[in-house]
N, C-alpha and C positions, 0 to 999 in steps of 0.2 A: 504494500500500500504506500509505503514511504517513497519507493521508486516512482510510482505513478504520480504521486503528488509533486515530487521534484520535477518530473518531466513536464507536467502540466504548468507548474510555476514558471519553468524556463520558457515554454511556448508563449505563455501570457506575457512574460517580461519581454521576450523578443518582439512580439506583436506590438506591445506598447511602445517599445523603443523605436520600432520601424514607423509607427504612426506619428511619433513625436518628431522624427526626422523629416 
């Protein structure tokens, strides 16, 4: 479960960063 959460967090962070750029 932790791995999935970490992966989801990374995806969200990446999307947020891309949207910010």
